[in-house]
C-alpha distance (Angstrom), angle and dihedral (degrees) to the residues before:
residue distance angle dihedral
M1 . . .
K2 3.79 . .
Y3 3.82 117.4 .
D4 3.79 111.6 -103.3
P5 3.84 113.5 -167.0
N6 3.80 92.4 -164.9
L7 3.80 92.0 54.2
M8 3.80 90.5 46.4
C9 3.80 89.4 52.3
L10 3.81 90.8 50.8
N11 3.80 91.5 49.7
H12 3.81 90.8 49.1
I13 3.81 92.4 52.5
L14 3.82 92.2 49.1
Q15 3.80 90.2 49.6
K16 3.81 89.8 55.0
F17 3.82 91.7 51.8
L18 3.81 95.0 45.3
K19 3.84 92.9 37.6
T20 3.81 90.8 -137.6
K21 3.80 139.3 83.6
N22 3.79 91.9 -144.5
I23 3.78 135.2 49.4
S24 3.80 130.8 -153.8
V25 3.80 119.4 -127.1
N26 3.80 126.3 -173.4
I27 3.79 111.2 -148.3
Y28 3.79 124.9 -165.9
A29 3.79 123.1 -173.9
E30 3.80 130.5 175.2
F31 3.78 123.6 -160.3
E32 3.79 132.8 -168.2
N33 3.79 118.7 -166.6
G34 3.78 90.0 -15.2
K35 3.81 94.1 -52.3
L36 3.81 125.0 115.2
V37 3.82 108.6 -117.5
S38 3.80 102.4 162.8
Q39 3.78 138.0 18.9
L40 3.80 137.8 175.2
A41 3.80 134.1 177.5
T42 3.82 124.0 -169.8
S43 3.81 132.7 175.8
N44 3.80 129.3 -175.2
D45 3.82 88.0 -161.6
L46 3.80 94.2 57.1
E47 3.81 91.0 46.7
K48 3.82 86.9 65.4
I49 3.81 89.7 67.3
N50 3.80 102.3 92.1
R51 3.82 129.9 170.4
E52 3.82 92.8 -89.5
I53 3.79 91.5 56.6
I54 3.81 92.2 45.5
D55 3.82 92.0 51.4
S56 3.79 91.4 48.0
V57 3.79 91.7 49.5
K58 3.80 91.5 49.2
F59 3.81 92.0 50.3
R60 3.82 92.8 50.1
F61 3.77 90.4 44.6
V62 3.80 94.1 51.8
S63 3.81 89.4 48.5
N64 3.79 87.8 55.4
F65 3.79 97.6 50.3
I66 3.81 92.0 43.2
G67 3.77 87.9 57.9
N68 3.80 95.8 43.9
S69 3.78 107.4 34.1
S70 3.81 112.9 113.7
G71 3.79 97.0 -157.8
N72 3.82 87.4 -142.9
G73 3.81 89.5 -89.3
K74 3.82 93.6 -60.1
N75 3.79 125.6 124.4
I76 3.80 98.5 -147.8
I77 3.80 113.2 45.8
D78 3.78 136.5 172.2
L79 3.80 129.9 -129.5
K80 3.80 94.9 -88.8
E81 3.79 92.1 52.4
L82 3.79 91.3 45.3
Q83 3.79 91.0 56.1
S84 3.82 91.2 46.5
D85 3.77 95.2 -137.8
E86 3.81 109.6 167.6
K87 3.80 93.6 -150.7
G88 3.79 92.5 51.8
N89 3.81 94.4 -114.6
P90 3.81 123.0 126.3
T91 3.80 108.0 -102.5
L92 3.79 98.6 -163.4
Y93 3.81 112.8 -4.8
N94 3.78 124.6 50.0
S95 3.79 96.1 -165.5
E96 3.78 140.4 27.0
E97 3.79 90.3 -124.8
E98 3.80 91.2 56.9
L99 3.80 90.4 52.4
L100 3.81 92.3 47.0
E101 3.81 91.1 49.9
D102 3.80 91.5 53.2
I103 3.80 93.5 47.4
L104 3.81 92.6 47.8
K105 3.79 92.2 54.5
N106 3.78 80.7 90.6
K107 3.82 99.0 74.1
K108 3.79 91.1 -175.4
V109 3.81 95.1 74.1
K110 3.80 111.0 118.6
H111 3.81 99.0 -111.4
Y112 3.80 100.7 30.7
Q113 3.82 95.4 131.3
Q114 3.80 94.2 42.7
L115 3.79 92.8 50.5
R116 3.80 91.6 48.3
H117 3.80 90.3 52.1
L118 3.80 94.6 45.8
A119 3.80 91.6 48.1
Q120 3.81 89.8 54.8
K121 3.82 91.9 51.3
H122 3.82 95.6 40.8
D123 3.82 114.8 122.6
G124 3.80 97.0 -133.2
S125 3.80 93.6 169.3
T126 3.82 89.5 66.0
L127 3.80 102.5 34.2
R128 3.78 134.3 8.9
I129 3.80 117.0 -129.3
R130 3.79 112.2 -86.2
F131 3.80 131.9 -158.6
V132 3.80 140.0 -139.0
L133 3.79 116.6 -155.9
N134 3.80 105.5 -154.2
P135 2.94 107.3 73.8
F136 3.78 93.0 6.9
S137 3.81 106.7 -110.0
F138 3.78 142.4 161.5
V139 3.80 123.9 -125.6
F140 3.80 115.5 -148.8
L141 3.79 133.6 -177.9
L142 3.80 116.3 -138.4
A143 3.79 119.6 -172.7
G144 3.79 119.9 -145.2
K145 3.79 125.1 -176.5
E146 3.80 93.4 -91.8
Q147 3.80 106.1 10.8
F148 3.77 145.1 44.9
H149 3.79 114.9 -130.1
I150 3.80 119.6 -156.2
V151 3.80 106.9 -158.0
L152 3.80 126.8 -163.4
E153 3.81 116.8 -162.8
T154 3.80 124.3 174.2
L155 3.78 120.3 -135.3
D156 3.77 103.4 -136.3
T157 3.81 112.0 -7.2
E158 3.80 129.1 91.4
E159 3.80 99.4 -110.8
A160 3.79 122.0 132.0
T161 3.78 122.2 -105.0
Y162 3.84 107.2 -94.9
L163 3.79 120.2 -148.5
W164 3.80 132.3 -172.4
H165 3.80 117.8 -164.6
F166 3.81 122.0 -153.3
E167 3.77 142.1 164.6
K168 3.78 110.3 -78.6
N169 3.78 97.2 -108.9
G170 3.79 120.1 130.8
M171 3.81 92.0 -160.0
Q172 3.80 90.4 60.9
L173 3.80 95.5 46.0
P174 3.85 95.3 96.1
Q175 3.82 89.8 55.1
Q176 3.78 90.7 46.2
L177 3.80 90.3 53.6
K178 3.80 89.2 50.5
L179 3.80 89.8 55.8
V180 3.82 90.3 51.6
E181 3.81 88.1 49.0
Q182 3.82 89.4 53.3
H183 3.80 91.2 50.5
L184 3.80 90.7 50.2
N185 3.81 88.4 51.3
I186 3.79 89.0 56.6
I187 3.80 90.0 50.4
R188 3.81 91.7 48.5
N189 3.81 95.0 46.6
K190 3.81 102.8 34.1
G191 3.79 105.2 17.9
R192 3.79 135.9 -110.1
E193 3.80 94.1 -80.4
D194 3.81 93.5 59.1
F195 3.80 90.7 45.5
L196 3.82 92.6 52.3
K197 3.82 92.3 45.4
S198 3.80 89.2 57.3
Q199 3.83 88.5 64.5
P200 3.82 94.9 -138.1
K201 3.78 118.1 -145.7
N202 3.79 122.1 -112.7
F203 3.80 89.2 18.9
S204 3.80 135.8 118.3
R205 3.79 136.9 155.7
I206 3.79 139.8 -150.4
I207 3.80 117.5 -140.6
H208 3.81 114.3 -141.5
D209 3.79 122.3 -127.0
Y210 3.81 107.2 -144.3
S211 3.82 97.2 177.1
D212 3.82 92.0 95.1
D213 3.82 123.7 11.6
R214 3.81 97.3 -146.3
K215 3.80 96.2 42.0
G216 3.80 91.8 42.5
F217 3.80 92.2 53.5
I218 3.83 93.4 48.0
L219 3.82 91.4 50.7
W220 3.81 90.8 46.6
K221 3.81 92.1 48.7
D222 3.82 92.5 49.8
L223 3.82 91.7 50.2
L224 3.79 90.5 47.7
E225 3.81 92.5 52.8
E226 3.82 89.8 51.4
R227 3.82 89.8 58.5
L228 3.80 96.8 48.3
A229 3.80 100.0 90.7
């Protein structure tokens, strides 16, 4: 069996909750004429794992793979790539919304209100939520009357909200995402200042006001609505 650091992390967390590396299981089996007709397995140790423990384990686990996922060298990645599952199957979360809900249980993250609002407006029927690893960010698609708006919002760092504005054409969306990927490459290789100095087309940003959470969110929301043509 190949070593899986995420699985090892999950096992370690469960060991800390149960305070043991081993569990006891009582197994009952009944046979008739050499054939298994009844079976039952019970464990007092496993009964200790309630919903609160499961949610805590999931949150710690997602924090671990966010910090360690490579993204295969890409800037914008999907849920499968984020979870680094070699077979392409989700290893812990079955949807981006489920992951976002777990992460936003911590209401103290920097852009909690913004992410909640963007998630509500996200056009999930056209594009699934994407992710950027460094700094950890969410990529949403907002649909205006005439344009698509690809929105990048960080989770817990003081970067502005980045927006890319394109013709509202689903067929062109893959190419539009490639352009955003190219812009993120410039940011990664040359820095945000050089990227902004280049005055990229189809791009705008919203600066956050952190002086007051409520006022800052209202100002941000108003500026966002102005961009959503």
